[in-house]
C-alpha positions as CSV (number, residue, x, y, z in Angstrom):
1,M,45.1,93.8,115.3
2,F,48.6,92.2,115.6
3,G,50.6,95.1,116.9
4,P,52.8,97.6,115.0
5,L,54.1,96.9,111.5
6,P,57.2,94.6,111.6
7,K,60.5,96.3,111.2
8,L,63.2,95.0,108.7
9,G,63.5,91.3,109.1
10,E,60.6,91.0,111.7
11,V,58.1,88.3,110.8
12,R,54.4,87.8,111.4
13,T,53.0,84.3,110.6
14,F,49.3,83.7,110.2
15,T,47.2,80.5,109.9
16,Q,43.8,80.2,108.3
17,L,44.1,83.5,106.6
18,D,43.6,82.2,103.1
19,P,42.0,78.9,102.2
20,A,44.7,78.4,99.5
21,Y,47.7,78.6,101.8
22,S,48.1,76.9,105.2
23,L,50.6,79.7,106.4
24,V,51.0,83.3,105.4
25,T,54.1,85.1,106.5
26,V,54.4,88.9,106.5
27,V,57.8,90.4,106.8
28,G,59.1,93.9,107.3
29,L,61.2,95.5,104.4
30,G,62.6,98.5,106.3
31,D,62.8,102.0,105.0
32,N,60.7,102.8,101.9
33,N,63.2,105.2,100.7
34,A,66.1,102.8,100.7
35,G,68.2,102.7,97.6
36,Y,71.9,103.1,96.7
37,N,73.8,104.0,99.8
38,K,77.3,105.4,98.9
39,R,78.6,105.1,102.4
40,E,77.5,101.4,102.6
41,A,78.7,100.8,99.0
42,R,75.7,98.8,98.1
43,D,72.0,99.0,97.1
44,E,70.2,98.9,100.4
45,A,66.8,98.3,98.8
46,K,67.9,95.1,97.2
47,E,69.8,93.9,100.3
48,N,66.7,94.6,102.5
49,I,64.6,92.4,100.2
50,R,67.2,89.6,100.4
51,K,67.3,89.8,104.2
52,A,63.5,90.0,104.5
53,V,62.7,87.2,102.2
54,G,65.4,85.1,103.7
55,V,64.1,85.4,107.2
56,A,60.5,84.7,106.1
57,C,61.5,81.6,104.1
58,R,63.5,80.2,107.1
59,V,60.4,80.7,109.3
60,L,58.2,78.8,106.8
61,Q,60.9,76.2,106.3
62,S,60.9,75.4,110.1
63,H,57.2,74.4,109.6
64,F,58.3,71.7,107.0
65,V,56.2,73.0,104.2
66,D,56.5,71.5,100.7
67,K,56.2,74.8,98.8
68,I,56.8,78.4,99.4
69,Y,55.3,81.1,97.1
70,V,57.3,84.3,97.2
71,E,56.0,87.5,95.8
72,G,58.4,89.9,93.8
73,F,58.7,92.8,96.3
74,D,59.2,95.0,93.2
75,D,62.5,93.3,92.6
76,P,61.9,89.6,91.7
77,E,65.7,89.0,91.2
78,S,66.7,89.9,94.7
79,A,63.7,88.1,96.2
80,A,64.7,84.9,94.3
81,E,68.3,85.4,95.5
82,G,67.3,85.7,99.2
83,A,64.9,82.8,99.1
84,T,67.3,80.4,97.4
85,L,70.3,81.2,99.5
86,A,68.3,81.1,102.8
87,L,66.8,77.7,102.3
88,W,70.0,75.9,101.4
89,A,71.7,73.8,104.1
90,N,74.8,71.7,104.2
91,Q,73.5,68.2,104.8
92,Q,74.7,66.5,101.6
93,L,76.6,63.7,103.5
94,R,73.8,63.0,106.0
95,D,71.5,60.0,105.6
96,P,68.4,61.2,103.7
97,A,66.2,59.8,106.5
98,R,68.1,61.8,109.1
99,R,68.2,65.2,107.4
100,K,66.6,67.7,109.7
101,I,66.1,70.4,107.2
102,K,63.7,70.0,104.4
103,I,64.3,72.2,101.2
104,P,60.9,73.2,99.9
105,D,60.1,74.2,96.3
106,L,60.2,77.9,95.5
107,I,57.4,79.3,93.4
108,M,56.9,82.9,92.1
109,Y,53.8,84.4,93.5
110,G,51.7,87.0,91.6
111,D,52.3,88.6,88.2
112,C,56.0,89.7,88.6
113,D,58.8,89.7,86.0
114,W,59.6,86.0,85.3
115,K,62.8,86.7,83.6
116,K,64.3,88.6,86.6
117,W,62.9,85.9,88.9
118,R,64.8,83.2,86.8
119,I,68.0,85.3,86.9
120,G,67.8,85.5,90.6
121,L,67.2,81.8,91.0
122,E,70.2,81.1,88.8
123,K,72.4,83.4,90.8
124,G,71.3,81.9,94.1
125,E,71.7,78.3,92.9
126,A,75.2,79.1,91.5
127,Q,76.2,80.4,94.9
128,N,74.7,77.4,96.6
129,F,76.7,75.2,94.2
130,A,79.9,77.0,95.3
131,R,79.0,76.5,98.9
132,K,78.4,72.8,98.3
133,L,81.9,72.4,96.8
134,M,83.6,74.4,99.6
135,E,81.7,72.5,102.4
136,A,82.9,69.0,101.1
137,P,85.6,67.7,103.5
138,A,89.1,67.5,101.9
139,N,89.3,63.7,102.1
140,I,86.4,63.6,99.7
141,M,86.9,66.7,97.7
142,T,90.4,66.0,96.3
143,P,91.7,67.8,93.3
144,R,90.6,64.8,91.1
145,T,87.2,64.7,92.7
146,F,86.7,68.4,92.3
147,A,87.5,68.2,88.6
148,Y,85.2,65.2,88.2
149,T,82.4,67.0,90.0
150,I,82.7,70.0,87.8
151,V,82.7,67.9,84.6
152,Q,79.6,66.2,85.8
153,A,77.9,69.4,86.7
154,L,78.7,71.1,83.4
155,C,78.7,68.3,80.9
156,K,75.0,69.0,79.8
157,T,75.7,72.7,79.1
158,S,77.5,74.4,76.2
159,L,80.8,74.6,78.0
160,N,84.0,73.0,77.0
161,V,86.1,71.5,79.9
162,T,89.8,70.6,79.5
163,L,91.9,69.0,82.2
164,R,95.8,69.4,82.1
165,G,97.7,66.9,84.2
166,A,101.2,67.0,85.8
167,N,103.0,66.0,82.7
168,W,101.5,68.9,80.8
169,L,102.4,71.3,83.6
170,K,106.0,70.1,83.5
171,E,106.2,70.4,79.7
172,H,105.1,74.1,80.1
173,N,107.5,74.8,82.9
174,M,104.9,75.6,85.5
175,N,107.4,74.9,88.2
176,A,106.0,77.5,90.7
177,F,102.6,75.8,90.4
178,L,104.1,72.3,90.9
179,S,106.3,73.4,93.9
180,N,103.1,74.2,95.7
181,T,101.6,70.8,95.3
182,Q,104.5,68.4,95.2
183,G,104.2,67.5,98.9
184,S,100.9,65.8,98.4
185,P,100.3,62.4,96.9
186,Q,97.3,63.9,95.1
187,P,98.3,64.8,91.6
188,P,97.8,68.5,90.5
189,F,95.7,69.6,87.6
190,L,95.0,72.8,85.6
191,M,91.4,72.8,84.8
192,E,90.1,75.0,81.7
193,I,86.6,76.0,81.0
194,D,85.7,77.7,77.8
195,Y,82.4,79.4,77.0
196,N,81.8,81.1,73.7
197,G,78.6,83.1,73.7
198,C,79.4,85.4,70.9
199,D,81.9,85.9,68.0
200,P,85.0,83.8,68.9
201,A,87.1,86.6,67.6
202,I,86.0,88.9,70.5
203,P,88.7,88.8,73.3
204,P,87.4,86.8,76.3
205,I,87.2,87.6,80.0
206,V,89.5,85.2,81.9
207,L,88.5,84.1,85.4
208,I,91.2,82.5,87.5
209,G,90.3,80.6,90.7
210,K,92.8,79.3,93.2
211,G,91.9,75.6,93.8
212,L,93.9,74.3,96.9
213,T,91.4,71.7,98.1
214,F,93.3,71.6,101.4
215,N,96.1,74.0,102.6
216,S,98.0,72.7,105.6
217,G,100.8,75.3,105.2
218,G,103.3,72.8,103.7
219,L,106.5,72.3,105.8
220,C,105.6,75.7,107.5
221,I,102.6,74.0,108.8
222,K,99.6,75.9,110.1
223,T,98.1,75.4,113.6
224,C,95.1,73.2,114.0
225,E,93.0,76.4,114.5
226,G,94.6,77.8,111.4
227,M,93.6,74.7,109.3
228,K,90.0,74.7,110.6
229,H,88.5,76.1,107.4
230,M,91.2,75.2,104.9
231,R,89.0,72.8,103.1
232,G,87.6,76.0,101.7
233,D,90.9,77.2,100.4
234,M,89.6,76.4,97.0
235,A,86.9,79.1,97.2
236,G,88.3,80.9,94.2
237,A,88.0,77.8,92.0
238,A,84.5,76.9,93.4
239,V,83.3,80.6,92.6
240,V,84.7,80.3,89.1
241,A,83.0,77.0,88.4
242,A,79.7,78.2,89.8
243,T,79.9,81.3,87.7
244,F,80.3,79.3,84.5
245,R,77.3,77.2,85.5
246,A,75.1,80.3,85.7
247,V,76.6,81.9,82.6
248,A,75.9,78.8,80.5
249,N,72.2,78.5,81.8
250,L,71.6,82.1,81.3
251,G,73.1,82.0,77.8
252,L,75.0,85.3,78.1
253,P,76.4,86.7,74.8
254,I,79.9,86.9,76.0
255,N,83.2,84.9,75.7
256,V,84.7,83.7,79.0
257,R,87.5,81.3,79.9
258,G,88.1,79.9,83.3
259,L,91.5,78.7,84.6
260,M,91.6,76.8,87.9
261,P,94.9,75.4,89.3
262,L,94.0,72.5,91.4
263,G,96.1,70.8,94.1
264,E,96.9,70.3,97.7
265,N,99.5,71.9,99.9
266,M,100.9,69.2,102.2
267,P,104.0,68.6,104.3
268,G,105.2,65.5,102.4
269,G,108.8,64.3,102.0
270,S,108.9,66.0,98.5
271,A,107.3,69.3,99.7
272,A,109.0,72.5,98.6
273,R,111.4,73.9,101.4
274,P,111.6,77.6,102.5
275,R,114.5,79.3,100.6
276,D,114.1,76.9,97.5
277,I,114.3,78.7,94.2
278,V,112.1,77.8,91.3
279,K,111.8,79.2,87.8
280,S,108.2,80.1,86.7
281,T,107.0,79.7,83.1
282,S,107.6,83.4,82.6
283,G,111.4,82.7,83.1
284,K,111.6,84.6,86.3
285,S,113.2,82.8,89.3
286,I,111.4,82.9,92.6
287,L,112.8,82.6,96.1
288,I,110.1,80.5,98.0
289,A,109.1,81.7,101.5
290,G,107.1,79.9,104.1
291,Q,104.6,77.7,102.3
292,D,101.9,79.3,104.4
293,F,102.0,82.1,101.7
294,D,101.4,79.7,98.9
295,G,98.5,81.0,97.0
296,N,100.6,83.5,95.1
297,L,103.0,80.7,93.8
298,L,99.9,78.7,92.7
299,L,98.7,81.7,90.6
300,T,102.0,82.9,89.0
301,D,102.2,80.3,86.2
302,T,98.4,80.5,85.7
303,L,98.5,84.2,85.2
304,C,101.3,83.8,82.6
305,Y,99.2,81.1,80.8
306,A,96.2,83.4,80.7
307,Q,98.0,86.0,78.6
308,K,98.0,83.7,75.6
309,F,94.3,84.1,75.2
310,R,94.8,87.9,74.7
311,P,91.9,88.6,77.2
312,K,90.1,91.8,77.6
313,Y,90.2,91.5,81.4
314,I,91.7,89.0,83.9
315,V,90.0,88.5,87.2
316,S,91.7,86.2,89.8
317,L,89.9,85.1,92.9
318,T,91.9,83.6,95.9
319,T,91.7,83.1,99.7
320,M,95.2,84.5,100.4
321,S,95.7,86.9,103.2
322,K,94.2,86.5,106.7
323,E,94.8,90.3,107.2
324,I,91.8,90.8,104.9
325,E,89.7,89.0,107.3
326,T,91.2,90.9,110.2
327,S,90.5,94.2,108.5
328,F,86.9,93.7,107.1
329,D,85.7,90.7,108.9
330,L,83.0,89.2,106.5
331,S,81.7,92.6,105.3
332,A,83.9,92.8,102.1
333,S,86.4,91.2,99.9
334,G,89.6,93.1,99.0
335,I,90.3,94.0,95.5
336,F,93.5,95.1,93.8
337,T,93.7,96.6,90.3
338,S,95.3,99.4,88.5
339,N,92.6,99.5,85.8
340,E,90.0,102.2,86.8
341,K,87.4,101.0,84.4
342,L,87.6,97.4,85.5
343,W,87.4,98.5,89.1
344,Q,84.2,100.6,88.4
345,L,82.6,97.6,86.6
346,L,83.3,95.2,89.5
347,K,82.3,97.9,92.0
348,T,78.9,98.4,90.3
349,A,78.4,94.6,90.2
350,A,79.1,94.4,93.9
351,V,76.6,97.3,94.6
352,H,73.8,95.3,93.0
353,S,74.7,91.9,94.6
354,G,75.4,93.1,98.1
355,D,78.6,91.2,98.3
356,R,80.8,94.2,98.7
357,I,84.4,94.6,97.6
358,W,86.9,97.3,98.7
359,K,89.8,98.6,96.7
360,L,93.3,98.4,98.2
361,P,96.5,99.8,96.7
362,L,98.9,98.3,94.3
363,W,101.6,101.0,95.0
364,K,105.2,100.5,93.9
365,V,106.3,100.7,97.5
366,F,105.1,97.2,98.0
367,E,107.3,95.9,95.2
368,R,110.4,96.6,97.2
369,E,109.7,93.7,99.4
370,I,109.6,91.2,96.5
371,I,112.2,92.6,94.2
372,D,115.0,93.8,96.5
373,I,116.8,90.5,96.8
374,K,120.1,89.1,95.5
375,S,119.5,85.4,95.0
376,A,116.5,85.4,92.6
377,D,114.4,87.7,90.5
378,L,111.5,87.8,92.9
379,S,110.6,86.5,96.3
380,N,107.4,86.0,98.2
381,L,109.5,86.2,101.4
382,V,108.6,89.4,103.0
383,K,111.3,91.1,105.2
384,F,108.8,92.8,107.4
385,P,105.5,90.9,107.7
386,R,103.2,93.9,107.3
387,G,100.9,94.9,104.5
388,M,100.7,91.2,103.4
389,P,97.6,91.5,101.2
390,C,99.2,94.4,99.2
391,T,102.6,92.7,99.0
392,N,101.1,89.4,97.8
393,S,99.1,91.3,95.1
394,A,102.3,93.2,94.1
395,F,104.0,89.9,93.7
396,L,101.2,88.6,91.4
397,N,101.4,91.8,89.4
398,Q,104.8,91.0,88.2
399,F,103.3,88.2,86.1
400,T,100.8,90.3,84.2
401,C,101.6,92.0,80.9
402,K,98.9,94.6,80.7
403,P,97.0,96.7,83.3
404,N,93.8,94.6,82.6
405,W,94.0,92.5,85.7
406,A,92.1,92.6,89.0
407,H,92.7,90.4,92.0
408,I,90.1,89.7,94.6
409,D,91.0,88.3,98.0
410,L,88.1,86.3,99.5
411,M,89.7,85.4,102.8
412,G,87.3,87.6,104.8
413,T,84.1,86.4,103.2
414,M,85.0,82.8,102.7
415,Y,83.2,81.7,105.9
416,E,79.8,83.0,107.1
417,Y,79.4,83.1,110.8
418,G,75.6,83.5,110.8
419,K,75.5,87.3,110.7
420,T,73.7,87.5,107.3
421,S,70.1,86.6,107.6
422,Y,69.8,84.8,104.2
423,L,73.0,82.7,104.8
424,R,73.4,79.9,107.3
425,R,76.6,79.5,109.2
426,G,79.2,77.8,107.0
427,M,81.0,78.4,103.8
428,S,79.5,81.4,102.0
429,G,80.2,80.9,98.3
430,R,80.9,84.6,98.0
431,P,81.3,86.6,95.7
432,T,79.7,84.2,93.0
433,R,76.8,86.6,92.4
434,T,79.1,89.6,92.0
435,I,81.1,87.9,89.3
436,I,77.9,86.8,87.5
437,E,76.6,90.3,87.7
438,F,79.9,91.6,86.3
439,L,79.8,89.3,83.3
440,G,76.1,90.2,82.8
441,Q,76.9,93.9,82.7
442,M,79.7,93.2,80.2
443,A,77.3,91.2,78.0
444,Y,74.4,93.7,78.4
445,P,76.1,97.1,79.2
446,P,73.9,99.7,80.8
447,L,73.1,102.7,78.6
448,D,75.4,105.1,80.6
449,I,78.4,102.7,80.0
450,I,77.6,102.5,76.3
451,N,77.5,106.3,76.0
452,Q,80.7,106.6,77.9
453,Q,82.5,104.1,75.6
454,Q,81.2,106.0,72.5
455,K,82.5,109.3,73.9
456,Q,85.9,107.7,74.5
457,S,85.9,106.2,71.0
458,N,85.0,109.6,69.5
459,Y,87.8,111.3,71.5
460,E,90.4,108.8,70.3
461,T,89.3,109.3,66.7
462,D,89.6,113.1,67.0
């Protein structure tokens, strides 16, 4: 009666179709045979559900409804994710009376899996929390305010939060960290979040998130266009904080520790100068390049500090290299690791979440740029400004002791330009759901992973 069946993301909205509901929206889900697409590196069935539900919820939201009932679409987790992400809007600083977008309540429709629905809601709300942190203007979201916001958000959970100040950083010789932030009047902090969901003797997974609440480029100042989205240069820290919120709410049986170096990179009178040399907490001296390449300095001391927890894995998240954005646009984040097992775990998590990651090399050829100098042990001053993402990651790799580290560069996925149907234009909060999924798989490993680990254990025994 109303034309052909809707294609993927196409919507048909009906009135007076059911006495219990003022509006009923039907949306196309695309190919019935959709599933894992190796070429696209994601589960297309899950992504189609997110896209379809997101579009439908936005249509109903435009009618200012109070409640939206969403069916499970055979995958309640993906349906809940798409709905939660699509409805959120950045209007936290607007007068409540002048907010144009109403956020309706989401309710599960039908007899679908409540547990999966709740997991999807937690993942979506965690990513929205990261988006909220990233969208806050830098004059409001200072390092101190960021720390206070996280404490307030997590104080009712089972998490332990510790804040280390500038004096503690000096005592532990975190000079590379301090050199990044000394040009700003805002004091730096190292924020620690500790979650113990199982035996404390089990090695934790350490998440590190870069937390520059604003990055001007320091004395090597960026252009106004280059600073346009630099309030979101704390995307790594926002993702880590949001991940811990979901992990605590879901009660995952896993040990996780989060480290977030917080500060501002500003061109003050005490700012670090190009060609300064500082000694990191590892004892290695570093020749400082233009402060525009500052994220690696912020993470060096934090990576060294992470080793003391004897972690199973370390995953660092930063917005570091604009070349990642040039290469992938917003389709994927870049990942660097020499640990094949860790890469496969993160890749599997990204396939399920739809927030894709793409592996880039950590070859020794990139180490030449940072080691082949005379005045210091290392340098983040690149002789030939090519291959910057790989060179920056090779620099960070000098501060890890074991090949159990993965570095994810979020620069390309930090900002959403409205190309994803279930995300409004603005800060994206990616890849929060990927990291939550990764930790969930570590806590509840799939059967094939368990069998693989058992075979490896038997082989080592033999």
